[in-house]
GUZAMAR-841001 format. One line per field, with one value per atom (N, C-alpha, C): residue number from 1; atom name; x, z, y. Coordinates in pm, 1 decimal. Layout:
n: c(NUM / ...)
atom: c(CA / ...)
u: c(X / ...)
w: c(Z / ...)
v: c(Y / ...)
END
This chain:
n: c(1 / 1 / 1 / 2 / 2 / 2 / 3 / 3 / 3 / 4 / 4 / 4 / 5 / 5 / 5 / 6 / 6 / 6 / 7 / 7 / 7 / 8 / 8 / 8 / 9 / 9 / 9 / 10 / 10 / 10 / 11 / 11 / 11 / 12 / 12 / 12 / 13 / 13 / 13 / 14 / 14 / 14 / 15 / 15 / 15 / 16 / 16 / 16 / 17 / 17 / 17 / 18 / 18 / 18 / 19 / 19 / 19 / 20 / 20 / 20 / 21 / 21 / 21 / 22 / 22 / 22 / 23 / 23 / 23 / 24 / 24 / 24 / 25 / 25 / 25 / 26 / 26 / 26 / 27 / 27 / 27 / 28 / 28 / 28 / 29 / 29 / 29 / 30 / 30 / 30 / 31 / 31 / 31 / 32 / 32 / 32 / 33 / 33 / 33 / 34 / 34 / 34 / 35 / 35 / 35 / 36 / 36 / 36 / 37 / 37 / 37 / 38 / 38 / 38 / 39 / 39 / 39 / 40 / 40 / 40 / 41 / 41 / 41 / 42 / 42 / 42 / 43 / 43 / 43 / 44 / 44 / 44 / 45 / 45 / 45 / 46 / 46 / 46 / 47 / 47 / 47 / 48 / 48 / 48 / 49 / 49 / 49 / 50 / 50 / 50 / 51 / 51 / 51 / 52 / 52 / 52 / 53 / 53 / 53 / 54 / 54 / 54 / 55 / 55 / 55 / 56 / 56 / 56 / 57 / 57 / 57 / 58 / 58 / 58 / 59 / 59 / 59 / 60 / 60 / 60 / 61 / 61 / 61 / 62 / 62 / 62 / 63 / 63 / 63 / 64 / 64 / 64 / 65 / 65 / 65 / 66 / 66 / 66 / 67 / 67 / 67 / 68 / 68 / 68 / 69 / 69 / 69 / 70 / 70 / 70 / 71 / 71 / 71 / 72 / 72 / 72 / 73 / 73 / 73 / 74 / 74 / 74 / 75 / 75 / 75 / 76 / 76 / 76 / 77 / 77 / 77 / 78 / 78 / 78 / 79 / 79 / 79 / 80 / 80 / 80 / 81 / 81 / 81 / 82 / 82 / 82 / 83 / 83 / 83 / 84 / 84 / 84 / 85 / 85 / 85 / 86 / 86 / 86 / 87 / 87 / 87 / 88 / 88 / 88 / 89 / 89 / 89 / 90 / 90 / 90 / 91 / 91 / 91 / 92 / 92 / 92 / 93 / 93 / 93 / 94 / 94 / 94 / 95 / 95 / 95 / 96 / 96 / 96 / 97 / 97 / 97 / 98 / 98 / 98 / 99 / 99 / 99 / 100 / 100 / 100 / 101 / 101 / 101 / 102 / 102 / 102 / 103 / 103 / 103 / 104 / 104 / 104 / 105 / 105 / 105 / 106 / 106 / 106 / 107 / 107 / 107 / 108 / 108 / 108 / 109 / 109 / 109 / 110 / 110 / 110 / 111 / 111 / 111 / 112 / 112 / 112 / 113 / 113 / 113 / 114 / 114 / 114 / 115 / 115 / 115 / 116 / 116 / 116 / 117 / 117 / 117 / 118 / 118 / 118 / 119 / 119 / 119 / 120 / 120 / 120 / 121 / 121 / 121 / 122 / 122 / 122 / 123 / 123 / 123 / 124 / 124 / 124 / 125 / 125 / 125 / 126 / 126 / 126 / 127 / 127 / 127 / 128 / 128 / 128 / 129 / 129 / 129 / 130 / 130 / 130 / 131 / 131 / 131 / 132 / 132 / 132 / 133 / 133 / 133 / 134 / 134 / 134 / 135 / 135 / 135 / 136 / 136 / 136 / 137 / 137 / 137 / 138 / 138 / 138 / 139 / 139 / 139 / 140 / 140 / 140 / 141 / 141 / 141 / 142 / 142 / 142 / 143 / 143 / 143 / 144 / 144 / 144)
atom: c(N / CA / C / N / CA / C / N / CA / C / N / CA / C / N / CA / C / N / CA / C / N / CA / C / N / CA / C / N / CA / C / N / CA / C / N / CA / C / N / CA / C / N / CA / C / N / CA / C / N / CA / C / N / CA / C / N / CA / C / N / CA / C / N / CA / C / N / CA / C / N / CA / C / N / CA / C / N / CA / C / N / CA / C / N / CA / C / N / CA / C / N / CA / C / N / CA / C / N / CA / C / N / CA / C / N / CA / C / N / CA / C / N / CA / C / N / CA / C / N / CA / C / N / CA / C / N / CA / C / N / CA / C / N / CA / C / N / CA / C / N / CA / C / N / CA / C / N / CA / C / N / CA / C / N / CA / C / N / CA / C / N / CA / C / N / CA / C / N / CA / C / N / CA / C / N / CA / C / N / CA / C / N / CA / C / N / CA / C / N / CA / C / N / CA / C / N / CA / C / N / CA / C / N / CA / C / N / CA / C / N / CA / C / N / CA / C / N / CA / C / N / CA / C / N / CA / C / N / CA / C / N / CA / C / N / CA / C / N / CA / C / N / CA / C / N / CA / C / N / CA / C / N / CA / C / N / CA / C / N / CA / C / N / CA / C / N / CA / C / N / CA / C / N / CA / C / N / CA / C / N / CA / C / N / CA / C / N / CA / C / N / CA / C / N / CA / C / N / CA / C / N / CA / C / N / CA / C / N / CA / C / N / CA / C / N / CA / C / N / CA / C / N / CA / C / N / CA / C / N / CA / C / N / CA / C / N / CA / C / N / CA / C / N / CA / C / N / CA / C / N / CA / C / N / CA / C / N / CA / C / N / CA / C / N / CA / C / N / CA / C / N / CA / C / N / CA / C / N / CA / C / N / CA / C / N / CA / C / N / CA / C / N / CA / C / N / CA / C / N / CA / C / N / CA / C / N / CA / C / N / CA / C / N / CA / C / N / CA / C / N / CA / C / N / CA / C / N / CA / C / N / CA / C / N / CA / C / N / CA / C / N / CA / C / N / CA / C / N / CA / C / N / CA / C / N / CA / C / N / CA / C / N / CA / C / N / CA / C / N / CA / C / N / CA / C / N / CA / C / N / CA / C / N / CA / C / N / CA / C / N / CA / C / N / CA / C / N / CA / C / N / CA / C)
u: c(-245.6 / -208.6 / -70.2 / -67.5 / 72.6 / 154.0 / 279.6 / 352.4 / 508.7 / 551.2 / 683.1 / 789.0 / 905.3 / 1009.0 / 1072.5 / 1099.4 / 1159.2 / 1294.8 / 1373.3 / 1487.4 / 1462.9 / 1345.5 / 1318.7 / 1278.7 / 1220.3 / 1188.6 / 1305.8 / 1405.7 / 1524.1 / 1632.4 / 1625.8 / 1738.0 / 1765.9 / 1888.4 / 1934.6 / 1913.3 / 1860.4 / 1835.1 / 1969.1 / 1987.6 / 2103.4 / 2072.0 / 2149.6 / 2122.7 / 2187.2 / 2099.4 / 2141.2 / 2158.4 / 2285.4 / 2318.5 / 2377.0 / 2372.7 / 2442.5 / 2490.9 / 2575.2 / 2618.6 / 2546.9 / 2556.5 / 2488.9 / 2532.6 / 2656.5 / 2707.1 / 2661.5 / 2593.4 / 2545.8 / 2451.0 / 2448.7 / 2347.4 / 2215.3 / 2112.7 / 1978.8 / 1974.5 / 2038.2 / 2033.1 / 2103.9 / 2217.3 / 2271.7 / 2205.6 / 2132.0 / 2047.2 / 1923.4 / 1874.4 / 1754.1 / 1800.1 / 1911.5 / 1956.7 / 1991.7 / 2047.1 / 2062.8 / 1927.3 / 1824.0 / 1707.0 / 1642.5 / 1658.3 / 1595.3 / 1668.1 / 1798.9 / 1883.2 / 1842.9 / 1827.0 / 1802.6 / 1650.8 / 1557.5 / 1418.2 / 1365.9 / 1412.1 / 1361.9 / 1311.7 / 1237.7 / 1175.6 / 1247.7 / 1351.8 / 1424.0 / 1575.7 / 1660.4 / 1795.8 / 1824.9 / 1895.9 / 1948.5 / 2073.3 / 2068.5 / 2185.3 / 2271.7 / 2395.9 / 2479.3 / 2609.7 / 2637.5 / 2762.7 / 2842.1 / 2972.6 / 3051.0 / 3000.9 / 2911.4 / 2863.6 / 2745.8 / 2688.8 / 2578.2 / 2458.9 / 2327.4 / 2214.9 / 2220.4 / 2207.9 / 2192.3 / 2059.9 / 2003.6 / 1872.0 / 1828.9 / 1712.8 / 1662.7 / 1609.6 / 1639.6 / 1588.4 / 1482.5 / 1367.5 / 1262.0 / 1205.5 / 1120.1 / 1059.2 / 982.8 / 916.3 / 836.9 / 927.9 / 1044.1 / 1141.3 / 1179.5 / 1203.7 / 1235.9 / 1127.6 / 1001.6 / 893.3 / 866.7 / 857.2 / 815.6 / 920.7 / 1042.2 / 1158.7 / 1242.9 / 1236.0 / 1315.4 / 1239.0 / 1154.7 / 1073.1 / 985.0 / 900.7 / 803.8 / 865.1 / 988.3 / 1061.9 / 1157.5 / 1157.6 / 1230.0 / 1384.4 / 1421.3 / 1567.2 / 1647.5 / 1771.4 / 1845.0 / 1894.7 / 1845.8 / 1894.0 / 2037.0 / 2099.2 / 2246.1 / 2328.8 / 2273.4 / 2359.8 / 2303.1 / 2192.0 / 2128.5 / 2178.4 / 2231.5 / 2287.2 / 2175.8 / 2185.2 / 2078.5 / 2076.1 / 2194.5 / 2188.1 / 2090.0 / 2060.0 / 1969.0 / 1813.7 / 1796.7 / 1656.3 / 1612.0 / 1700.4 / 1666.4 / 1583.2 / 1536.7 / 1456.1 / 1556.2 / 1603.8 / 1702.3 / 1637.3 / 1714.7 / 1673.6 / 1534.3 / 1509.6 / 1390.4 / 1357.0 / 1232.7 / 1192.2 / 1254.1 / 1291.3 / 1351.6 / 1297.5 / 1323.9 / 1290.7 / 1418.0 / 1409.2 / 1512.6 / 1477.8 / 1581.0 / 1551.7 / 1470.5 / 1486.4 / 1411.0 / 1263.9 / 1220.0 / 1070.7 / 987.2 / 863.4 / 769.1 / 728.9 / 690.3 / 664.4 / 553.7 / 451.7 / 344.2 / 384.4 / 497.5 / 535.6 / 589.1 / 645.0 / 680.1 / 544.5 / 458.0 / 327.0 / 248.7 / 251.5 / 180.5 / 258.0 / 392.3 / 466.3 / 434.9 / 436.2 / 417.4 / 281.3 / 182.0 / 38.9 / 25.7 / 79.4 / 63.5 / 137.6 / 259.0 / 343.4 / 312.8 / 232.5 / 208.0 / 322.9 / 408.2 / 519.1 / 532.5 / 613.0 / 616.7 / 755.5 / 846.6 / 978.6 / 1026.7 / 1084.0 / 1139.9 / 1280.4 / 1379.9 / 1517.5 / 1517.5 / 1596.5 / 1612.9 / 1750.4 / 1773.0 / 1906.0 / 1933.3 / 2059.8 / 2119.6 / 2231.0 / 2237.9 / 2342.2 / 2370.1 / 2270.3 / 2270.3 / 2317.0 / 2357.6 / 2400.9 / 2283.5 / 2258.0 / 2147.0 / 2189.7 / 2087.2 / 2098.6 / 1994.0 / 1904.2 / 1799.0 / 1701.8 / 1599.5 / 1487.5 / 1356.2 / 1253.3 / 1114.2 / 1032.6 / 946.9 / 856.4 / 720.0 / 631.0 / 478.7 / 461.5 / 542.1 / 533.5 / 543.8 / 633.3 / 657.5 / 516.2 / 423.9 / 302.0 / 218.2 / 254.4 / 176.4 / 195.0 / 162.7 / 173.2 / 58.8 / 82.6 / -23.5 / -55.6 / 51.0 / 29.7 / -79.2 / -89.1 / -175.8 / -325.4 / -358.5 / -492.9 / -512.5 / -421.1 / -426.9 / -444.3 / -365.6 / -368.6 / -501.6 / -552.7 / -674.2 / -788.7 / -785.9 / -883.1 / -880.7 / -745.6 / -732.5 / -790.0 / -761.8 / -817.1 / -973.1 / -1029.0 / -1172.0 / -1232.7 / -1164.1 / -1202.8 / -1189.9 / -1086.7 / -1084.4 / -1184.6 / -1214.8 / -1316.8 / -1449.5 / -1474.7 / -1605.4 / -1615.7 / -1501.0 / -1509.0 / -1530.2 / -1459.1 / -1490.6 / -1629.7 / -1694.3 / -1833.9 / -1922.3 / -1891.3 / -1964.5 / -1959.0 / -1841.9 / -1801.2 / -1860.1 / -1884.3 / -1918.2 / -2065.5)
w: c(4252.3 / 4120.1 / 4139.4 / 4107.7 / 4110.3 / 3983.4 / 4019.5 / 3919.9 / 3947.2 / 3878.1 / 3884.0 / 3833.2 / 3902.1 / 3846.5 / 3718.3 / 3626.2 / 3506.2 / 3526.2 / 3628.8 / 3669.4 / 3704.2 / 3776.8 / 3801.0 / 3678.9 / 3581.0 / 3461.0 / 3367.1 / 3382.6 / 3290.4 / 3368.4 / 3491.9 / 3558.7 / 3504.4 / 3477.2 / 3420.2 / 3265.1 / 3204.5 / 3066.4 / 2985.0 / 2871.0 / 2803.1 / 2700.6 / 2694.0 / 2607.8 / 2475.2 / 2372.1 / 2241.5 / 2156.2 / 2108.9 / 2043.4 / 1902.3 / 1821.4 / 1697.6 / 1668.3 / 1566.0 / 1535.8 / 1414.2 / 1384.3 / 1275.3 / 1140.8 / 1145.3 / 1015.8 / 987.5 / 1082.9 / 1068.1 / 952.8 / 877.1 / 760.5 / 817.6 / 755.8 / 790.3 / 792.4 / 700.8 / 705.3 / 827.9 / 864.1 / 995.1 / 1114.6 / 1117.4 / 1229.3 / 1236.1 / 1124.6 / 1130.8 / 1174.6 / 1135.8 / 1177.7 / 1329.8 / 1381.5 / 1529.7 / 1609.9 / 1541.7 / 1609.6 / 1607.5 / 1504.5 / 1499.7 / 1597.8 / 1603.5 / 1691.8 / 1839.8 / 1860.6 / 2014.7 / 2045.3 / 1944.3 / 1962.4 / 2022.2 / 1951.4 / 2001.4 / 1881.5 / 1909.5 / 1808.4 / 1778.7 / 1846.7 / 1827.2 / 1875.2 / 1805.3 / 1839.6 / 1885.2 / 1986.3 / 2020.6 / 1933.0 / 1869.8 / 1798.0 / 1875.2 / 1894.7 / 1961.7 / 1883.2 / 1916.9 / 1864.1 / 1984.1 / 1998.1 / 2112.8 / 2249.8 / 2249.8 / 2377.8 / 2411.0 / 2334.3 / 2362.3 / 2261.2 / 2312.5 / 2228.9 / 2107.8 / 1990.6 / 1865.8 / 1797.8 / 1825.4 / 1766.7 / 1798.4 / 1738.2 / 1764.2 / 1631.4 / 1605.9 / 1470.6 / 1504.2 / 1470.1 / 1503.4 / 1385.0 / 1419.1 / 1316.9 / 1223.0 / 1275.9 / 1189.4 / 1106.8 / 1160.7 / 1068.6 / 947.3 / 991.1 / 878.4 / 775.3 / 812.0 / 729.0 / 651.0 / 717.4 / 659.9 / 588.7 / 639.9 / 585.3 / 487.3 / 493.2 / 413.7 / 309.1 / 357.6 / 269.3 / 181.8 / 241.2 / 175.1 / 68.9 / 90.8 / -0.2 / -98.1 / -90.4 / -196.6 / -165.3 / -49.4 / -27.3 / -23.3 / -51.8 / -37.4 / 96.3 / 162.4 / 306.6 / 322.8 / 212.4 / 231.6 / 227.3 / 173.1 / 158.1 / 231.0 / 279.5 / 359.1 / 507.5 / 557.9 / 682.0 / 788.4 / 904.1 / 1006.4 / 1021.4 / 993.4 / 997.2 / 903.6 / 798.8 / 692.2 / 722.5 / 817.6 / 839.5 / 988.5 / 1070.1 / 1219.1 / 1250.2 / 1378.6 / 1431.8 / 1519.9 / 1476.9 / 1548.1 / 1676.1 / 1777.3 / 1891.8 / 1941.4 / 1982.8 / 2014.0 / 2151.4 / 2188.4 / 2328.0 / 2421.5 / 2547.0 / 2632.6 / 2768.4 / 2847.0 / 2996.6 / 3077.5 / 3198.1 / 3300.2 / 3377.8 / 3437.0 / 3510.1 / 3636.3 / 3699.2 / 3819.7 / 3800.8 / 3678.2 / 3651.8 / 3668.1 / 3699.2 / 3692.4 / 3557.4 / 3540.3 / 3412.2 / 3343.6 / 3415.9 / 3366.0 / 3273.9 / 3310.7 / 3227.1 / 3080.6 / 3073.5 / 2939.2 / 2873.9 / 2941.4 / 2876.3 / 2820.0 / 2903.9 / 2842.8 / 2716.0 / 2724.4 / 2613.6 / 2490.2 / 2506.6 / 2393.7 / 2343.7 / 2422.5 / 2387.6 / 2315.8 / 2371.4 / 2297.0 / 2179.3 / 2153.8 / 2040.8 / 1941.1 / 1975.2 / 1888.2 / 1841.0 / 1949.2 / 1924.9 / 2035.7 / 2015.9 / 2113.4 / 2185.9 / 2155.5 / 2227.2 / 2275.9 / 2382.2 / 2449.1 / 2513.9 / 2456.8 / 2523.9 / 2660.9 / 2752.3 / 2896.3 / 2890.4 / 2929.5 / 2928.0 / 3071.5 / 3096.1 / 3205.7 / 3151.6 / 3180.5 / 3115.9 / 2969.3 / 2892.6 / 2745.3 / 2699.4 / 2795.7 / 2762.4 / 2787.9 / 2685.8 / 2704.1 / 2804.8 / 2887.3 / 2981.7 / 2979.4 / 2881.8 / 2857.4 / 2758.2 / 2748.7 / 2655.9 / 2720.0 / 2711.7 / 2753.9 / 2632.4 / 2628.3 / 2525.8 / 2569.3 / 2466.6 / 2505.3 / 2567.8 / 2526.5 / 2579.0 / 2730.0 / 2784.2 / 2940.4 / 3000.1 / 2930.8 / 2993.4 / 3030.1 / 3011.8 / 3034.6 / 3180.8 / 3270.3 / 3411.0 / 3476.6 / 3599.5 / 3669.0 / 3602.7 / 3552.9 / 3476.6 / 3371.3 / 3308.0 / 3189.4 / 3245.9 / 3345.7 / 3403.8 / 3456.5 / 3529.5 / 3581.3 / 3463.9 / 3357.7 / 3250.1 / 3169.8 / 3147.8 / 3081.7 / 3163.6 / 3304.9 / 3397.0 / 3373.5 / 3380.8 / 3374.6 / 3240.0 / 3133.3 / 3009.2 / 3007.4 / 3064.8 / 3075.1 / 3153.3 / 3265.7 / 3363.0 / 3291.4 / 3215.5 / 3144.7 / 3036.8 / 2973.8 / 2872.1 / 2938.5 / 3046.3 / 3118.9 / 3154.8 / 3214.1 / 3254.9 / 3132.4 / 3031.7 / 2896.0 / 2851.0 / 2868.2 / 2830.0 / 2921.8 / 3031.6 / 3143.8 / 3113.5 / 3080.8 / 3063.6 / 2920.8 / 2831.4 / 2698.5 / 2680.8)
v: c(338.2 / 272.8 / 203.2 / 72.4 / 7.6 / 62.9 / 101.5 / 174.9 / 130.6 / 47.1 / 10.9 / 132.3 / 119.4 / 214.6 / 156.9 / 238.4 / 185.4 / 113.5 / 146.7 / 75.7 / -67.3 / -90.9 / -227.8 / -308.8 / -251.6 / -320.7 / -364.6 / -265.6 / -280.6 / -364.0 / -381.3 / -447.2 / -584.2 / -608.9 / -735.6 / -738.5 / -646.6 / -633.2 / -614.2 / -689.3 / -671.1 / -558.4 / -455.6 / -339.2 / -372.8 / -377.1 / -405.9 / -279.2 / -244.2 / -120.6 / -159.2 / -55.5 / -66.4 / 80.7 / 90.3 / 234.3 / 278.9 / 400.7 / 460.7 / 405.0 / 350.2 / 296.0 / 144.7 / 78.5 / -58.1 / -49.0 / -159.7 / -161.6 / -221.3 / -189.8 / -228.0 / -387.5 / -450.4 / -594.7 / -647.0 / -589.6 / -633.8 / -598.8 / -484.3 / -459.6 / -553.1 / -585.4 / -680.3 / -813.6 / -857.5 / -997.7 / -987.5 / -881.6 / -861.5 / -870.7 / -794.0 / -790.9 / -935.4 / -998.8 / -1134.6 / -1233.9 / -1221.3 / -1306.0 / -1278.8 / -1149.5 / -1122.2 / -1119.4 / -1153.0 / -1136.8 / -1014.4 / -897.8 / -764.6 / -684.0 / -575.2 / -497.7 / -360.9 / -339.1 / -207.8 / -219.0 / -148.4 / -134.0 / 14.9 / 29.7 / 169.3 / 197.2 / 313.3 / 347.9 / 448.4 / 422.4 / 508.6 / 559.9 / 678.7 / 738.3 / 802.5 / 751.9 / 780.1 / 758.7 / 641.2 / 601.8 / 664.6 / 764.2 / 850.5 / 812.9 / 824.9 / 791.6 / 887.4 / 823.4 / 905.7 / 886.1 / 762.7 / 733.9 / 592.2 / 553.4 / 427.3 / 367.4 / 249.0 / 186.5 / 73.5 / 81.8 / -7.4 / -82.0 / -181.5 / -262.5 / -177.1 / -73.7 / 31.4 / 103.3 / 148.8 / 216.2 / 122.2 / -9.3 / -99.9 / -112.0 / -118.6 / -131.0 / -12.8 / 106.0 / 234.8 / 306.9 / 298.1 / 389.7 / 301.2 / 165.0 / 85.9 / 9.9 / -72.2 / -160.6 / -87.9 / 0.2 / 85.4 / 171.7 / 212.4 / 309.2 / 243.1 / 113.7 / 20.4 / 37.2 / 67.0 / 76.1 / -49.5 / -60.3 / -179.9 / -203.7 / -301.7 / -330.2 / -362.4 / -415.3 / -438.6 / -313.2 / -200.7 / -88.4 / 30.8 / 25.8 / 136.8 / 137.8 / 244.6 / 251.5 / 309.4 / 271.4 / 308.1 / 463.9 / 520.0 / 673.0 / 733.7 / 672.6 / 719.2 / 685.9 / 592.4 / 557.5 / 545.4 / 574.1 / 562.9 / 685.8 / 672.5 / 796.2 / 856.3 / 985.7 / 1049.9 / 1121.7 / 1140.5 / 1213.5 / 1169.3 / 1040.9 / 991.1 / 1041.9 / 1036.0 / 1085.0 / 971.5 / 1009.1 / 913.7 / 924.8 / 823.3 / 837.3 / 806.9 / 832.5 / 804.2 / 684.6 / 614.1 / 485.9 / 515.8 / 635.6 / 661.1 / 700.8 / 711.7 / 749.2 / 641.9 / 659.0 / 554.8 / 498.2 / 381.1 / 324.1 / 400.3 / 448.3 / 522.2 / 633.6 / 689.1 / 797.4 / 748.3 / 635.0 / 572.6 / 539.4 / 476.2 / 430.3 / 559.4 / 656.3 / 788.1 / 834.1 / 836.8 / 877.5 / 794.0 / 661.2 / 584.2 / 601.4 / 606.2 / 629.7 / 761.3 / 860.8 / 1000.4 / 1011.1 / 939.6 / 954.7 / 847.2 / 743.6 / 629.0 / 561.7 / 532.1 / 444.1 / 345.6 / 243.2 / 135.0 / 109.0 / 183.3 / 165.2 / 304.1 / 311.9 / 426.6 / 396.2 / 459.5 / 439.6 / 489.2 / 413.0 / 470.5 / 523.3 / 648.9 / 707.6 / 782.0 / 779.6 / 853.1 / 939.9 / 1072.7 / 1152.3 / 1131.5 / 1108.9 / 1088.2 / 952.3 / 866.7 / 731.7 / 636.1 / 538.6 / 454.9 / 341.1 / 306.2 / 205.7 / 95.5 / 111.7 / 13.5 / 64.2 / -15.3 / 21.6 / -25.3 / 56.4 / 15.2 / -11.9 / -110.7 / -129.4 / -150.4 / -141.2 / -167.8 / -295.8 / -405.3 / -535.1 / -532.9 / -445.1 / -424.9 / -398.1 / -352.9 / -313.4 / -434.1 / -554.8 / -666.2 / -688.6 / -603.2 / -617.2 / -528.8 / -500.6 / -416.5 / -282.6 / -214.4 / -97.2 / -91.0 / -200.2 / -203.7 / -194.7 / -263.0 / -246.4 / -105.5 / -39.2 / 81.1 / 189.3 / 170.6 / 257.6 / 260.6 / 140.6 / 132.9 / 186.8 / 173.5 / 233.1 / 384.0 / 442.3 / 580.6 / 634.7 / 568.0 / 611.5 / 614.3 / 503.5 / 507.6 / 620.2 / 640.6 / 753.0 / 887.0 / 909.1 / 1036.8 / 1057.3 / 951.4 / 950.3 / 980.5 / 939.8 / 950.1 / 1105.6 / 1146.5 / 1289.1 / 1382.0 / 1351.8 / 1432.2 / 1425.1 / 1303.8 / 1290.1 / 1374.6 / 1375.2 / 1448.3 / 1600.0 / 1647.6 / 1791.2 / 1835.4 / 1754.0 / 1780.6 / 1829.2)
END
């Protein structure tokens, strides 16, 4: 199975971060400007959380919060699952699939060094991942 290392996927990637005090409006503008679906939230250089499009929709819009006054600290996903740069991309894919989310921060020693998204799967891993899911389903059907 072709499986790129995460560090190869994120090499040259601009890390987009915000602080927990950033407003949702400012974070949304930053995400639009950078054409990204998530912002890594840092405190003292360490990963504190992640703010995603889903967080904006479910925790802000759906709850009727004021985007100008709501801080990321109030609506971000704290302590998200993470991966390390030297891990294979399939680890991140399994994590996203199992957790039903689309973004995974990449960290080293608690410090963010990048982010992996489901969009990164538009490569050889997607084919291998789909094949593996089908294989697992067939095994389950045989054993049932």
